[in-house]
C-alpha positions as CSV (number, residue, x, y, z in Angstrom):
1,X,-12.9,-153.3,-19.3
2,X,-10.1,-155.0,-21.2
3,X,-11.0,-157.2,-24.1
4,X,-8.6,-159.5,-25.9
5,X,-9.3,-161.4,-29.0
6,X,-7.4,-164.6,-28.8
7,X,-6.5,-166.5,-32.0
8,X,-6.0,-170.0,-31.3
9,X,-4.4,-173.0,-33.1
10,X,-5.6,-176.5,-32.2
11,X,-4.2,-179.9,-32.6
12,X,-6.1,-181.8,-35.5
13,X,-9.1,-183.8,-34.1
14,X,-9.2,-182.0,-30.7
15,X,-11.2,-178.9,-31.8
16,X,-14.5,-179.7,-30.3
17,X,-12.9,-180.8,-27.0
18,X,-10.8,-177.6,-26.8
19,X,-13.7,-175.3,-27.7
20,X,-15.8,-176.8,-25.0
21,X,-13.3,-176.2,-22.3
22,X,-12.6,-172.6,-23.5
23,X,-16.5,-171.9,-23.2
24,X,-16.3,-173.0,-19.6
25,X,-13.6,-170.3,-18.8
26,X,-15.6,-167.4,-16.9
27,X,-13.9,-164.5,-18.7
28,X,-14.5,-165.8,-22.2
29,X,-17.6,-164.2,-23.5
30,X,-17.6,-166.0,-26.9
31,X,-15.8,-168.5,-28.8
32,X,-15.9,-169.3,-32.5
33,X,-14.6,-172.3,-34.6
34,X,-13.2,-170.8,-37.8
35,X,-11.6,-171.5,-41.1
36,X,-8.2,-170.1,-42.1
37,X,-4.8,-169.6,-40.4
38,X,-6.4,-170.1,-37.0
39,X,-8.8,-172.9,-35.7
40,X,-10.6,-170.8,-33.2
41,X,-11.3,-167.3,-31.8
42,X,-12.1,-166.5,-28.3
43,X,-13.4,-163.2,-26.9
44,X,-11.9,-162.6,-23.4
45,X,-13.3,-159.7,-21.2
46,X,-11.6,-158.9,-17.8
47,X,-11.1,-155.9,-15.5
48,X,-7.4,-155.5,-16.3
49,X,-4.4,-156.7,-18.2
50,X,-3.1,-159.0,-15.5
51,X,-6.4,-160.9,-15.6
52,X,-6.2,-161.1,-19.2
53,X,-2.8,-162.5,-19.1
54,X,-3.9,-165.0,-16.6
55,X,-6.7,-166.2,-18.7
56,X,-4.6,-166.6,-21.7
57,X,-1.5,-168.0,-20.1
58,X,-3.0,-169.7,-17.1
59,X,-6.3,-171.1,-18.6
60,X,-6.5,-171.3,-22.5
61,X,-2.7,-172.2,-23.2
62,X,-2.8,-174.9,-20.7
63,X,-5.7,-176.8,-22.5
64,X,-4.4,-180.1,-24.0
65,X,-4.6,-179.6,-27.7
66,X,-3.9,-175.9,-27.9
67,X,-0.8,-175.6,-30.0
68,X,-0.3,-171.8,-29.9
69,X,-2.3,-168.3,-29.3
70,X,-2.0,-164.7,-30.5
71,X,-3.7,-162.2,-28.4
72,X,-4.9,-159.0,-30.0
73,X,-5.9,-156.1,-27.4
74,X,-8.9,-154.3,-28.4
75,X,-8.0,-150.6,-28.6
76,X,-11.6,-149.3,-29.4
77,X,-15.0,-150.9,-30.0
78,X,-16.7,-150.0,-33.2
79,X,-20.0,-151.4,-32.1
80,X,-23.1,-150.5,-34.1
81,X,-21.5,-151.3,-37.4
82,X,-24.2,-152.4,-39.8
83,X,-23.9,-155.6,-41.7
84,X,-24.8,-155.6,-45.4
85,X,-27.5,-158.2,-46.5
């Protein structure tokens, strides 16, 4: 499985609308509205790089209100990391 972390800049005022549309994309497993340089982060899971490309370029970037994206390809998952309380 290929995982991509997509960092998304969204036009002001369209955040909720864009997030709602991203959540409806089948390959998107999670989406977060965040503070900072980016407005949202989406976790995309696909079978291969071509499908990841199609989701980012053909689905996410075509949503009205998406200004730009940066995609990080997951090299290795470090699951099981404990969070401090």
